[in-house]
C-alpha positions as CSV (number, residue, x, y, z in Angstrom):
1,M,4.7,14.9,-13.5
2,N,4.1,13.2,-10.6
3,E,6.7,15.0,-8.4
4,L,5.9,18.8,-10.3
5,I,2.2,18.0,-9.2
6,K,3.3,16.9,-5.7
7,R,5.7,19.7,-5.2
8,L,3.5,22.4,-6.7
9,L,-0.3,21.8,-5.9
10,P,-2.1,21.6,-2.5
11,E,-2.5,18.2,-1.4
12,D,-6.8,17.5,-2.4
13,D,-6.5,20.1,-5.1
14,G,-9.7,19.7,-7.6
15,Q,-7.5,20.7,-10.8
16,S,-9.5,18.3,-13.4
17,Q,-8.2,19.8,-16.3
18,L,-4.6,19.2,-15.3
19,F,-5.8,15.7,-14.2
20,D,-7.2,14.8,-17.2
21,F,-4.1,15.9,-19.4
22,Y,-1.8,13.8,-16.6
23,S,-4.0,11.0,-17.4
24,D,-3.6,11.1,-20.9
25,I,-0.4,11.4,-21.1
26,L,0.1,8.2,-18.8
27,S,-1.9,6.2,-21.5
28,D,0.5,7.4,-23.6
29,L,3.1,6.3,-22.7
30,A,1.5,2.7,-21.1
31,V,1.8,2.1,-25.5
32,H,4.2,4.3,-26.5
33,A,6.8,2.8,-29.3
34,P,10.3,3.1,-29.2
35,E,11.0,3.8,-32.3
36,W,9.1,7.1,-32.5
37,G,11.6,8.7,-30.2
38,D,10.6,10.9,-27.5
39,A,9.7,13.5,-29.1
40,P,5.6,12.7,-28.6
41,L,6.4,12.7,-25.2
42,E,8.4,15.6,-24.9
43,V,5.7,17.8,-26.2
44,R,2.9,16.4,-24.1
45,L,5.6,17.1,-20.8
46,R,6.3,20.2,-21.9
47,S,2.3,20.7,-22.5
48,F,1.7,19.7,-19.1
49,E,4.3,21.7,-17.5
50,W,3.1,25.0,-18.8
51,L,-0.8,23.9,-17.7
52,L,0.8,23.0,-14.4
53,V,2.3,26.7,-14.2
54,Q,-0.6,28.0,-15.5
55,K,-3.0,26.8,-12.8
56,V,-0.6,27.6,-10.1
57,G,-1.6,30.9,-10.6
58,A,2.2,31.6,-12.0
59,G,1.3,31.9,-15.8
60,F,1.8,34.3,-18.0
61,S,1.9,35.7,-21.7
62,L,3.2,33.5,-24.2
63,V,2.3,35.9,-27.2
64,E,2.5,39.3,-25.6
65,C,5.8,40.9,-23.7
66,I,5.3,42.6,-20.9
67,D,5.5,45.9,-22.9
68,A,2.7,44.9,-24.6
69,E,4.4,44.4,-27.8
70,P,3.7,40.8,-29.3
71,V,6.0,38.4,-29.7
72,R,7.8,38.2,-32.5
73,P,9.6,34.4,-34.1
74,N,12.6,36.2,-34.8
75,Q,13.4,38.1,-31.7
76,Y,14.6,36.6,-28.4
77,Y,12.9,37.1,-24.9
78,S,14.3,36.5,-21.3
79,L,11.6,36.0,-18.6
80,I,11.4,38.5,-15.8
81,H,9.8,36.3,-13.2
82,Q,6.3,37.5,-11.8
83,Q,6.0,39.6,-15.1
84,G,6.6,37.5,-18.1
85,L,8.3,38.3,-21.2
86,Q,11.0,40.5,-21.9
87,A,12.8,41.3,-25.2
88,V,16.5,40.5,-25.5
89,A,19.8,40.6,-27.5
90,P,20.8,36.3,-28.5
91,G,22.0,34.7,-25.1
92,E,22.7,32.7,-22.5
93,G,18.9,32.3,-21.3
94,A,17.0,33.9,-23.8
95,V,14.5,31.5,-25.8
96,S,13.4,32.7,-29.4
97,G,10.3,34.0,-29.6
98,A,9.3,30.6,-32.5
99,A,9.7,28.3,-29.8
100,L,7.3,30.4,-27.7
101,L,5.2,30.8,-30.3
102,A,5.0,27.3,-31.1
103,L,4.6,26.2,-27.3
104,A,1.6,28.8,-27.4
105,E,0.1,26.7,-30.2
106,G,0.8,23.7,-28.9
107,N,3.1,22.8,-32.3
108,L,6.8,21.8,-30.8
109,R,7.0,19.4,-34.1
110,L,11.1,20.8,-34.2
111,E,14.2,19.5,-32.2
112,S,15.4,23.2,-32.1
113,D,11.8,24.2,-30.7
114,R,11.2,21.2,-28.0
115,Q,15.2,21.8,-26.8
116,E,14.7,25.5,-25.9
117,I,11.2,24.9,-24.8
118,K,12.9,22.1,-22.2
119,Q,15.8,24.7,-20.9
120,F,12.8,28.0,-20.6
121,M,10.1,25.4,-18.8
122,R,13.0,24.5,-16.4
123,R,13.6,27.8,-15.3
124,V,10.1,29.0,-15.5
125,L,9.5,26.0,-12.4
126,R,12.7,27.2,-11.2
127,P,11.2,29.4,-8.3
128,L,8.3,27.4,-8.5
129,L,10.2,24.7,-6.8
130,G,12.3,26.5,-4.8
131,S,16.2,25.8,-3.9
132,K,15.2,21.5,-3.7
133,P,16.2,20.2,-7.3
134,L,13.7,17.3,-8.4
135,A,14.5,14.4,-7.6
136,S,13.3,12.3,-10.8
137,R,16.0,14.2,-13.0
138,E,18.4,12.3,-10.5
139,L,16.8,9.3,-11.8
140,F,17.0,10.0,-15.5
141,K,21.3,9.9,-15.8
């Protein structure tokens, strides 16, 4: 989270909602019990990433495609950079409508949705971060 904030927000940016959420997640980390697994923290991190994307002006609808059709749980979607979601056939890089709707609702209780959204958010963040990879990913390998 620190690295994402540092790389994507200008210095002295007063994003109080984002920093309040950041503070809440840090508090959660302080009391996190290992027996809970990583699911609660993953959900918070994905929500944080999505909020950050919106705050830097790169957000898009998670419930409606660029052709104004609603996102459907049984359909797959691809992100068209700086435009939004487009329905596609299932395959590499496609994310299910079910996972997108779960993120929109803040309800990533299913492991499969969490994994899809993790990969999806990496694709969303990639153009914002540029060619330099996140150093924090190397720390967790």
